[in-house]
Biopython code that builds the backbone (N, CA, C, O; Angstrom):
import numpy as np
from Bio.PDB.StructureBuilder import StructureBuilder

atoms = [
    (1, "UNK", "N", (70.431, -10.588, 117.045)),
    (1, "UNK", "CA", (69.521, -9.739, 117.777)),
    (1, "UNK", "C", (69.077, -10.411, 119.075)),
    (1, "UNK", "O", (68.997, -9.771, 120.124)),
    (2, "UNK", "N", (68.789, -11.709, 118.988)),
    (2, "UNK", "CA", (68.330, -12.432, 120.170)),
    (2, "UNK", "C", (69.385, -12.403, 121.266)),
    (2, "UNK", "O", (69.068, -12.251, 122.445)),
    (3, "UNK", "N", (70.657, -12.552, 120.860)),
    (3, "UNK", "CA", (71.731, -12.576, 121.837)),
    (3, "UNK", "C", (71.952, -11.203, 122.459)),
    (3, "UNK", "O", (72.287, -11.097, 123.639)),
    (4, "UNK", "N", (71.768, -10.177, 121.682)),
    (4, "UNK", "CA", (71.908, -8.816, 122.212)),
    (4, "UNK", "C", (70.830, -8.531, 123.248)),
    (4, "UNK", "O", (71.099, -7.959, 124.304)),
    (5, "UNK", "N", (69.608, -8.938, 122.929)),
    (5, "UNK", "CA", (68.498, -8.728, 123.853)),
    (5, "UNK", "C", (68.713, -9.517, 125.142)),
    (5, "UNK", "O", (68.476, -9.003, 126.235)),
    (6, "UNK", "N", (69.155, -10.749, 125.014)),
    (6, "UNK", "CA", (69.430, -11.575, 126.190)),
    (6, "UNK", "C", (70.545, -10.952, 127.032)),
    (6, "UNK", "O", (70.449, -10.893, 128.258)),
    (7, "UNK", "N", (71.596, -10.491, 126.366)),
    (7, "UNK", "CA", (72.697, -9.862, 127.078)),
    (7, "UNK", "C", (72.235, -8.603, 127.808)),
    (7, "UNK", "O", (72.582, -8.392, 128.971)),
    (8, "UNK", "N", (71.455, -7.770, 127.126)),
    (8, "UNK", "CA", (70.977, -6.525, 127.740)),
    (8, "UNK", "C", (70.073, -6.815, 128.935)),
    (8, "UNK", "O", (70.162, -6.146, 129.964)),
    (9, "UNK", "N", (69.199, -7.820, 128.794)),
    (9, "UNK", "CA", (68.310, -8.175, 129.908)),
    (9, "UNK", "C", (69.115, -8.697, 131.095)),
    (9, "UNK", "O", (68.834, -8.351, 132.242)),
    (10, "UNK", "N", (70.117, -9.532, 130.815)),
    (10, "UNK", "CA", (70.965, -10.051, 131.889)),
    (10, "UNK", "C", (71.764, -8.949, 132.566)),
    (10, "UNK", "O", (71.932, -8.947, 133.786)),
    (11, "UNK", "N", (72.247, -8.027, 131.774)),
    (11, "UNK", "CA", (73.001, -6.898, 132.323)),
    (11, "UNK", "C", (72.121, -6.044, 133.229)),
    (11, "UNK", "O", (72.527, -5.677, 134.332)),
    (12, "UNK", "N", (70.934, -5.734, 132.767)),
    (12, "UNK", "CA", (70.012, -4.922, 133.566)),
    (12, "UNK", "C", (69.603, -5.649, 134.848)),
    (12, "UNK", "O", (69.571, -5.049, 135.923)),
    (13, "UNK", "N", (69.297, -6.919, 134.732)),
    (13, "UNK", "CA", (68.905, -7.693, 135.914)),
    (13, "UNK", "C", (70.050, -7.778, 136.913)),
    (13, "UNK", "O", (69.847, -7.614, 138.116)),
    (14, "UNK", "N", (71.242, -8.033, 136.416)),
    (14, "UNK", "CA", (72.409, -8.097, 137.292)),
    (14, "UNK", "C", (72.680, -6.777, 137.999)),
    (14, "UNK", "O", (73.033, -6.758, 139.178)),
    (15, "UNK", "N", (72.517, -5.690, 137.283)),
    (15, "UNK", "CA", (72.748, -4.382, 137.888)),
    (15, "UNK", "C", (71.739, -4.118, 139.002)),
    (15, "UNK", "O", (72.111, -3.711, 140.102)),
    (16, "UNK", "N", (70.470, -4.351, 138.714)),
    (16, "UNK", "CA", (69.418, -4.090, 139.708)),
    (16, "UNK", "C", (69.601, -4.981, 140.929)),
    (16, "UNK", "O", (69.558, -4.502, 142.062)),
    (17, "UNK", "N", (69.803, -6.265, 140.704)),
    (17, "UNK", "CA", (69.970, -7.179, 141.832)),
    (17, "UNK", "C", (71.242, -6.868, 142.619)),
    (17, "UNK", "O", (71.256, -6.948, 143.848)),
    (18, "UNK", "N", (72.290, -6.520, 141.915)),
    (18, "UNK", "CA", (73.552, -6.224, 142.579)),
    (18, "UNK", "C", (73.502, -4.973, 143.426)),
    (18, "UNK", "O", (74.069, -4.933, 144.518)),
    (19, "UNK", "N", (72.833, -3.962, 142.934)),
    (19, "UNK", "CA", (72.781, -2.712, 143.698)),
    (19, "UNK", "C", (71.857, -2.812, 144.894)),
    (19, "UNK", "O", (72.062, -2.123, 145.893)),
    (20, "UNK", "N", (70.862, -3.641, 144.811)),
    (20, "UNK", "CA", (69.913, -3.734, 145.919)),
    (20, "UNK", "C", (70.302, -4.776, 146.965)),
    (20, "UNK", "O", (70.044, -4.584, 148.153)),
    (21, "UNK", "N", (70.911, -5.862, 146.542)),
    (21, "UNK", "CA", (71.115, -6.975, 147.456)),
    (21, "UNK", "C", (72.545, -7.099, 147.976)),
    (21, "UNK", "O", (72.760, -7.668, 149.046)),
    (22, "UNK", "N", (73.499, -6.592, 147.261)),
    (22, "UNK", "CA", (74.876, -6.716, 147.702)),
    (22, "UNK", "C", (75.553, -7.960, 147.142)),
    (22, "UNK", "O", (74.931, -8.790, 146.480)),
    (23, "UNK", "N", (76.842, -8.059, 147.429)),
    (23, "UNK", "CA", (77.670, -9.118, 146.861)),
    (23, "UNK", "C", (77.278, -10.518, 147.338)),
    (23, "UNK", "O", (77.280, -11.461, 146.547)),
    (24, "UNK", "N", (76.947, -10.661, 148.603)),
    (24, "UNK", "CA", (76.614, -11.978, 149.147)),
    (24, "UNK", "C", (75.381, -12.564, 148.457)),
    (24, "UNK", "O", (75.379, -13.728, 148.057)),
    (25, "UNK", "N", (74.362, -11.766, 148.326)),
    (25, "UNK", "CA", (73.138, -12.231, 147.660)),
    (25, "UNK", "C", (73.410, -12.524, 146.185)),
    (25, "UNK", "O", (72.859, -13.473, 145.627)),
    (26, "UNK", "N", (74.252, -11.718, 145.558)),
    (26, "UNK", "CA", (74.624, -11.949, 144.168)),
    (26, "UNK", "C", (75.273, -13.325, 144.002)),
    (26, "UNK", "O", (74.960, -14.056, 143.063)),
    (27, "UNK", "N", (76.162, -13.664, 144.901)),
    (27, "UNK", "CA", (76.832, -14.967, 144.833)),
    (27, "UNK", "C", (75.831, -16.107, 145.014)),
    (27, "UNK", "O", (75.944, -17.142, 144.358)),
    (28, "UNK", "N", (74.850, -15.919, 145.904)),
    (28, "UNK", "CA", (73.820, -16.936, 146.098)),
    (28, "UNK", "C", (73.005, -17.127, 144.818)),
    (28, "UNK", "O", (72.738, -18.256, 144.407)),
    (29, "UNK", "N", (72.612, -16.009, 144.191)),
    (29, "UNK", "CA", (71.843, -16.083, 142.949)),
    (29, "UNK", "C", (72.650, -16.740, 141.833)),
    (29, "UNK", "O", (72.118, -17.527, 141.050)),
    (30, "UNK", "N", (73.914, -16.414, 141.770)),
    (30, "UNK", "CA", (74.794, -16.975, 140.751)),
    (30, "UNK", "C", (74.909, -18.493, 140.913)),
    (30, "UNK", "O", (74.858, -19.241, 139.937)),
    (31, "UNK", "N", (75.065, -18.928, 142.160)),
    (31, "UNK", "CA", (75.168, -20.361, 142.441)),
    (31, "UNK", "C", (73.859, -21.073, 142.088)),
    (31, "UNK", "O", (73.878, -22.157, 141.505)),
    (32, "UNK", "N", (72.738, -20.470, 142.436)),
    (32, "UNK", "CA", (71.437, -21.072, 142.117)),
    (32, "UNK", "C", (71.221, -21.159, 140.613)),
    (32, "UNK", "O", (70.737, -22.174, 140.114)),
    (33, "UNK", "N", (71.575, -20.109, 139.891)),
    (33, "UNK", "CA", (71.416, -20.100, 138.438)),
    (33, "UNK", "C", (72.289, -21.167, 137.792)),
    (33, "UNK", "O", (71.865, -21.823, 136.841)),
    (34, "UNK", "N", (73.487, -21.342, 138.295)),
    (34, "UNK", "CA", (74.382, -22.359, 137.750)),
    (34, "UNK", "C", (73.813, -23.758, 137.995)),
    (34, "UNK", "O", (73.880, -24.619, 137.119)),
    (35, "UNK", "N", (73.256, -23.981, 139.184)),
    (35, "UNK", "CA", (72.673, -25.283, 139.489)),
    (35, "UNK", "C", (71.475, -25.582, 138.588)),
    (35, "UNK", "O", (71.301, -26.710, 138.127)),
    (36, "UNK", "N", (70.661, -24.573, 138.345)),
    (36, "UNK", "CA", (69.508, -24.759, 137.466)),
    (36, "UNK", "C", (69.973, -25.058, 136.051)),
    (36, "UNK", "O", (69.439, -25.960, 135.405)),
    (37, "UNK", "N", (70.957, -24.321, 135.561)),
    (37, "UNK", "CA", (71.453, -24.506, 134.200)),
    (37, "UNK", "C", (72.104, -25.875, 134.012)),
    (37, "UNK", "O", (72.077, -26.421, 132.910)),
    (38, "UNK", "N", (72.678, -26.426, 135.057)),
    (38, "UNK", "CA", (73.335, -27.724, 134.959)),
    (38, "UNK", "C", (72.404, -28.893, 135.257)),
    (38, "UNK", "O", (72.806, -30.051, 135.138)),
    (39, "UNK", "N", (71.185, -28.608, 135.637)),
    (39, "UNK", "CA", (70.206, -29.646, 135.924)),
    (39, "UNK", "C", (69.897, -30.412, 134.633)),
    (39, "UNK", "O", (69.566, -29.797, 133.619)),
    (40, "UNK", "N", (70.001, -31.731, 134.657)),
    (40, "UNK", "CA", (69.735, -32.517, 133.444)),
    (40, "UNK", "C", (68.332, -32.307, 132.876)),
    (40, "UNK", "O", (68.156, -32.302, 131.658)),
    (41, "UNK", "N", (67.348, -32.136, 133.729)),
    (41, "UNK", "CA", (65.983, -31.931, 133.245)),
    (41, "UNK", "C", (65.877, -30.618, 132.470)),
    (41, "UNK", "O", (65.220, -30.553, 131.431)),
    (42, "UNK", "N", (66.523, -29.585, 132.980)),
    (42, "UNK", "CA", (66.507, -28.283, 132.301)),
    (42, "UNK", "C", (67.253, -28.378, 130.972)),
    (42, "UNK", "O", (66.790, -27.859, 129.957)),
    (43, "UNK", "N", (68.384, -29.029, 130.981)),
    (43, "UNK", "CA", (69.168, -29.173, 129.746)),
    (43, "UNK", "C", (68.406, -29.978, 128.702)),
    (43, "UNK", "O", (68.403, -29.619, 127.524)),
    (44, "UNK", "N", (67.756, -31.068, 129.123)),
    (44, "UNK", "CA", (66.968, -31.877, 128.192)),
    (44, "UNK", "C", (65.796, -31.089, 127.624)),
    (44, "UNK", "O", (65.500, -31.177, 126.432)),
    (45, "UNK", "N", (65.134, -30.323, 128.476)),
    (45, "UNK", "CA", (64.006, -29.513, 128.020)),
    (45, "UNK", "C", (64.461, -28.455, 127.026)),
    (45, "UNK", "O", (63.796, -28.224, 126.016)),
    (46, "UNK", "N", (65.582, -27.819, 127.301)),
    (46, "UNK", "CA", (66.101, -26.802, 126.386)),
    (46, "UNK", "C", (66.476, -27.418, 125.042)),
    (46, "UNK", "O", (66.200, -26.830, 123.997)),
    (47, "UNK", "N", (67.093, -28.575, 125.055)),
    (47, "UNK", "CA", (67.467, -29.239, 123.802)),
    (47, "UNK", "C", (66.230, -29.683, 123.031)),
    (47, "UNK", "O", (66.185, -29.561, 121.807)),
    (48, "UNK", "N", (65.230, -30.197, 123.738)),
    (48, "UNK", "CA", (63.988, -30.600, 123.083)),
    (48, "UNK", "C", (63.300, -29.404, 122.439)),
    (48, "UNK", "O", (62.813, -29.494, 121.312)),
    (49, "UNK", "N", (63.259, -28.286, 123.155)),
    (49, "UNK", "CA", (62.645, -27.072, 122.599)),
    (49, "UNK", "C", (63.406, -26.595, 121.367)),
    (49, "UNK", "O", (62.792, -26.184, 120.383)),
    (50, "UNK", "N", (64.716, -26.645, 121.410)),
    (50, "UNK", "CA", (65.520, -26.233, 120.257)),
    (50, "UNK", "C", (65.271, -27.142, 119.067)),
    (50, "UNK", "O", (65.145, -26.669, 117.938)),
    (51, "UNK", "N", (65.201, -28.433, 119.309)),
    (51, "UNK", "CA", (64.961, -29.389, 118.230)),
    (51, "UNK", "C", (63.573, -29.189, 117.634)),
    (51, "UNK", "O", (63.418, -29.225, 116.413)),
    (52, "UNK", "N", (62.568, -28.980, 118.469)),
    (52, "UNK", "CA", (61.217, -28.751, 117.972)),
    (52, "UNK", "C", (61.151, -27.446, 117.179)),
    (52, "UNK", "O", (60.441, -27.362, 116.178)),
    (53, "UNK", "N", (61.884, -26.438, 117.622)),
    (53, "UNK", "CA", (61.934, -25.178, 116.887)),
    (53, "UNK", "C", (62.538, -25.352, 115.510)),
    (53, "UNK", "O", (62.043, -24.782, 114.537)),
    (54, "UNK", "N", (63.616, -26.142, 115.415)),
    (54, "UNK", "CA", (64.231, -26.416, 114.114)),
    (54, "UNK", "C", (63.261, -27.163, 113.205)),
    (54, "UNK", "O", (63.167, -26.857, 112.016)),
    (55, "UNK", "N", (62.539, -28.139, 113.751)),
    (55, "UNK", "CA", (61.580, -28.899, 112.946)),
    (55, "UNK", "C", (60.439, -28.000, 112.467)),
    (55, "UNK", "O", (60.031, -28.074, 111.308)),
    (56, "UNK", "N", (59.935, -27.164, 113.347)),
    (56, "UNK", "CA", (58.853, -26.254, 112.984)),
    (56, "UNK", "C", (59.306, -25.285, 111.901)),
    (56, "UNK", "O", (58.570, -25.024, 110.949)),
    (57, "UNK", "N", (60.510, -24.754, 112.043)),
    (57, "UNK", "CA", (61.030, -23.825, 111.037)),
    (57, "UNK", "C", (61.185, -24.517, 109.694)),
    (57, "UNK", "O", (60.901, -23.924, 108.653)),
    (58, "UNK", "N", (61.628, -25.754, 109.706)),
    (58, "UNK", "CA", (61.763, -26.501, 108.463)),
    (58, "UNK", "C", (60.423, -26.721, 107.779)),
    (58, "UNK", "O", (60.314, -26.591, 106.560)),
    (59, "UNK", "N", (59.408, -27.052, 108.560)),
    (59, "UNK", "CA", (58.070, -27.227, 107.987)),
    (59, "UNK", "C", (57.526, -25.901, 107.484)),
    (59, "UNK", "O", (56.872, -25.856, 106.442)),
    (60, "UNK", "N", (57.787, -24.822, 108.209)),
    (60, "UNK", "CA", (57.280, -23.510, 107.816)),
    (60, "UNK", "C", (57.855, -23.077, 106.471)),
    (60, "UNK", "O", (57.149, -22.483, 105.657)),
    (61, "UNK", "N", (59.127, -23.371, 106.236)),
    (61, "UNK", "CA", (59.740, -23.015, 104.955)),
    (61, "UNK", "C", (58.986, -23.691, 103.819)),
    (61, "UNK", "O", (58.702, -23.059, 102.801)),
    (62, "UNK", "N", (58.661, -24.960, 103.981)),
    (62, "UNK", "CA", (57.954, -25.688, 102.930)),
    (62, "UNK", "C", (56.538, -25.141, 102.732)),
    (62, "UNK", "O", (56.105, -24.946, 101.595)),
    (63, "UNK", "N", (55.829, -24.896, 103.803)),
    (63, "UNK", "CA", (54.450, -24.412, 103.702)),
    (63, "UNK", "C", (54.414, -23.038, 103.046)),
    (63, "UNK", "O", (53.594, -22.796, 102.160)),
    (64, "UNK", "N", (55.286, -22.145, 103.468)),
    (64, "UNK", "CA", (55.297, -20.794, 102.917)),
    (64, "UNK", "C", (55.673, -20.826, 101.444)),
    (64, "UNK", "O", (55.028, -20.167, 100.629)),
    (65, "UNK", "N", (56.697, -21.577, 101.094)),
    (65, "UNK", "CA", (57.115, -21.609, 99.690)),
    (65, "UNK", "C", (56.047, -22.231, 98.807)),
    (65, "UNK", "O", (55.889, -21.817, 97.659)),
    (66, "UNK", "N", (55.305, -23.219, 99.313)),
    (66, "UNK", "CA", (54.225, -23.819, 98.527)),
    (66, "UNK", "C", (53.059, -22.849, 98.342)),
    (66, "UNK", "O", (52.469, -22.794, 97.263)),
    (67, "UNK", "N", (52.724, -22.097, 99.366)),
    (67, "UNK", "CA", (51.592, -21.173, 99.282)),
    (67, "UNK", "C", (51.912, -19.922, 98.490)),
    (67, "UNK", "O", (51.059, -19.409, 97.766)),
    (68, "UNK", "N", (53.123, -19.431, 98.617)),
    (68, "UNK", "CA", (53.486, -18.187, 97.943)),
    (68, "UNK", "C", (53.767, -18.431, 96.468)),
    (68, "UNK", "O", (53.341, -17.658, 95.610)),
    (69, "UNK", "N", (54.480, -19.503, 96.182)),
    (69, "UNK", "CA", (54.721, -19.900, 94.803)),
    (69, "UNK", "C", (55.408, -18.845, 93.963)),
    (69, "UNK", "O", (56.476, -18.353, 94.326)),
    (70, "UNK", "N", (54.791, -18.492, 92.830)),
    (70, "UNK", "CA", (55.387, -17.567, 91.860)),
    (70, "UNK", "C", (55.046, -16.110, 92.137)),
    (70, "UNK", "O", (55.345, -15.254, 91.305)),
    (71, "UNK", "N", (54.451, -15.804, 93.241)),
    (71, "UNK", "CA", (54.033, -14.434, 93.529)),
    (71, "UNK", "C", (55.122, -13.572, 94.150)),
    (71, "UNK", "O", (54.861, -12.422, 94.504)),
    (72, "UNK", "N", (56.306, -14.086, 94.287)),
    (72, "UNK", "CA", (57.401, -13.319, 94.877)),
    (72, "UNK", "C", (58.488, -13.095, 93.830)),
    (72, "UNK", "O", (58.564, -13.830, 92.845)),
    (73, "UNK", "N", (59.320, -12.095, 94.039)),
    (73, "UNK", "CA", (60.419, -11.868, 93.096)),
    (73, "UNK", "C", (61.326, -13.095, 92.998)),
    (73, "UNK", "O", (61.419, -13.891, 93.933)),
    (74, "UNK", "N", (61.978, -13.229, 91.870)),
    (74, "UNK", "CA", (62.831, -14.388, 91.614)),
    (74, "UNK", "C", (63.936, -14.532, 92.659)),
    (74, "UNK", "O", (64.281, -15.654, 93.029)),
    (75, "UNK", "N", (64.495, -13.425, 93.140)),
    (75, "UNK", "CA", (65.581, -13.514, 94.117)),
    (75, "UNK", "C", (65.100, -14.112, 95.433)),
    (75, "UNK", "O", (65.820, -14.880, 96.070)),
    (76, "UNK", "N", (63.891, -13.761, 95.836)),
    (76, "UNK", "CA", (63.329, -14.315, 97.067)),
    (76, "UNK", "C", (63.025, -15.800, 96.877)),
    (76, "UNK", "O", (63.300, -16.616, 97.758)),
    (77, "UNK", "N", (62.462, -16.140, 95.732)),
    (77, "UNK", "CA", (62.156, -17.547, 95.456)),
    (77, "UNK", "C", (63.429, -18.389, 95.456)),
    (77, "UNK", "O", (63.431, -19.511, 95.963)),
    (78, "UNK", "N", (64.509, -17.854, 94.890)),
    (78, "UNK", "CA", (65.780, -18.592, 94.883)),
    (78, "UNK", "C", (66.295, -18.793, 96.293)),
    (78, "UNK", "O", (66.822, -19.858, 96.612)),
    (79, "UNK", "N", (66.151, -17.784, 97.145)),
    (79, "UNK", "CA", (66.610, -17.900, 98.539)),
    (79, "UNK", "C", (65.808, -18.964, 99.281)),
    (79, "UNK", "O", (66.373, -19.746, 100.045)),
    (80, "UNK", "N", (64.497, -18.999, 99.062)),
    (80, "UNK", "CA", (63.659, -20.008, 99.718)),
    (80, "UNK", "C", (64.040, -21.399, 99.244)),
    (80, "UNK", "O", (64.115, -22.327, 100.048)),
    (81, "UNK", "N", (64.286, -21.558, 97.931)),
    (81, "UNK", "CA", (64.700, -22.858, 97.421)),
    (81, "UNK", "C", (66.025, -23.296, 98.041)),
    (81, "UNK", "O", (66.202, -24.469, 98.370)),
    (82, "UNK", "N", (66.953, -22.354, 98.199)),
    (82, "UNK", "CA", (68.242, -22.721, 98.793)),
    (82, "UNK", "C", (68.064, -23.130, 100.253)),
    (82, "UNK", "O", (68.747, -24.035, 100.733)),
    (83, "UNK", "N", (67.157, -22.469, 100.953)),
    (83, "UNK", "CA", (66.887, -22.858, 102.338)),
    (83, "UNK", "C", (66.248, -24.236, 102.386)),
    (83, "UNK", "O", (66.552, -25.034, 103.273)),
    (84, "UNK", "N", (65.373, -24.517, 101.445)),
    (84, "UNK", "CA", (64.723, -25.826, 101.395)),
    (84, "UNK", "C", (65.755, -26.916, 101.133)),
    (84, "UNK", "O", (65.740, -27.963, 101.780)),
    (85, "UNK", "N", (66.644, -26.666, 100.187)),
    (85, "UNK", "CA", (67.683, -27.640, 99.872)),
    (85, "UNK", "C", (68.617, -27.855, 101.043)),
    (85, "UNK", "O", (69.047, -28.980, 101.297)),
    (86, "UNK", "N", (68.932, -26.805, 101.748)),
    (86, "UNK", "CA", (69.821, -26.903, 102.902)),
    (86, "UNK", "C", (69.161, -27.692, 104.027)),
    (86, "UNK", "O", (69.849, -28.318, 104.833)),
    (87, "UNK", "N", (67.845, -27.665, 104.084)),
    (87, "UNK", "CA", (67.120, -28.375, 105.132)),
    (87, "UNK", "C", (67.243, -29.880, 105.052)),
    (87, "UNK", "O", (66.927, -30.573, 106.019)),
    (88, "UNK", "N", (67.697, -30.408, 103.918)),
    (88, "UNK", "CA", (67.836, -31.855, 103.766)),
    (88, "UNK", "C", (69.185, -32.365, 104.228)),
    (88, "UNK", "O", (69.421, -33.573, 104.219)),
    (89, "UNK", "N", (70.077, -31.473, 104.633)),
    (89, "UNK", "CA", (71.384, -31.914, 105.118)),
    (89, "UNK", "C", (71.337, -32.108, 106.620)),
    (89, "UNK", "O", (70.313, -31.852, 107.254)),
    (90, "UNK", "N", (72.444, -32.560, 107.192)),
    (90, "UNK", "CA", (72.528, -32.728, 108.641)),
    (90, "UNK", "C", (73.010, -31.461, 109.324)),
    (90, "UNK", "O", (73.207, -31.465, 110.539)),
    (91, "UNK", "N", (73.204, -30.402, 108.600)),
    (91, "UNK", "CA", (73.677, -29.133, 109.151)),
    (91, "UNK", "C", (72.467, -28.265, 109.459)),
    (91, "UNK", "O", (71.594, -28.111, 108.605)),
    (92, "UNK", "N", (72.392, -27.694, 110.658)),
    (92, "UNK", "CA", (71.232, -26.905, 111.024)),
    (92, "UNK", "C", (71.434, -25.404, 110.855)),
    (92, "UNK", "O", (70.570, -24.630, 111.267)),
    (93, "UNK", "N", (72.530, -24.969, 110.271)),
    (93, "UNK", "CA", (72.751, -23.557, 110.036)),
    (93, "UNK", "C", (73.456, -22.846, 111.168)),
    (93, "UNK", "O", (73.835, -21.684, 111.028)),
    (94, "UNK", "N", (73.638, -23.520, 112.283)),
    (94, "UNK", "CA", (74.287, -22.917, 113.433)),
    (94, "UNK", "C", (75.658, -23.568, 113.673)),
    (94, "UNK", "O", (76.299, -23.324, 114.696)),
    (95, "UNK", "N", (76.084, -24.371, 112.749)),
    (95, "UNK", "CA", (77.384, -25.025, 112.899)),
    (95, "UNK", "C", (77.332, -26.309, 113.691)),
    (95, "UNK", "O", (78.369, -26.866, 114.053)),
    (96, "UNK", "N", (76.127, -26.782, 113.960)),
    (96, "UNK", "CA", (75.980, -28.050, 114.663)),
    (96, "UNK", "C", (75.167, -28.982, 113.801)),
    (96, "UNK", "O", (74.426, -28.539, 112.924)),
    (97, "UNK", "N", (75.299, -30.259, 114.040)),
    (97, "UNK", "CA", (74.549, -31.222, 113.241)),
    (97, "UNK", "C", (73.294, -31.645, 113.980)),
    (97, "UNK", "O", (73.233, -31.630, 115.209)),
    (98, "UNK", "N", (72.298, -32.022, 113.196)),
    (98, "UNK", "CA", (71.042, -32.483, 113.770)),
    (98, "UNK", "C", (70.933, -33.985, 113.549)),
    (98, "UNK", "O", (71.469, -34.504, 112.570)),
    (99, "UNK", "N", (70.250, -34.687, 114.440)),
    (99, "UNK", "CA", (70.137, -36.148, 114.304)),
    (99, "UNK", "C", (69.263, -36.555, 113.149)),
    (99, "UNK", "O", (69.073, -37.747, 112.909)),
]
sb = StructureBuilder()
sb.init_structure("model")
sb.init_model(0)
sb.init_chain("A")
sb.init_seg("    ")
for serial, (resi, resn, name, xyz) in enumerate(atoms, 1):
    if name == "N":
        sb.init_residue(resn, " ", resi, " ")
    sb.init_atom(name, np.array(xyz, "f"), 0.0, 1.0, " ", f" {name:<3s}", serial, name[0])
structure = sb.get_structure()
């Protein structure tokens, strides 16, 4: 869902900017966006935010499962336990490893 929303927003922004500014301005914006995306500070910040998000999600799973306890159906409890167990591996669920 997140990727669809990002794609739709990029498509809409590109259409609006392209129709109003023309090809030359589009190329300037494209070059600027590429430079920003390749900036080491931006890349480091994005990676730090992603890592903090993974850590927060891992803590949230533990807090929610501890507070909810036996008040949820068995199938939901089993899913939470499997997520908790998976959190102890080096796999982050996206096909990449975490340090």
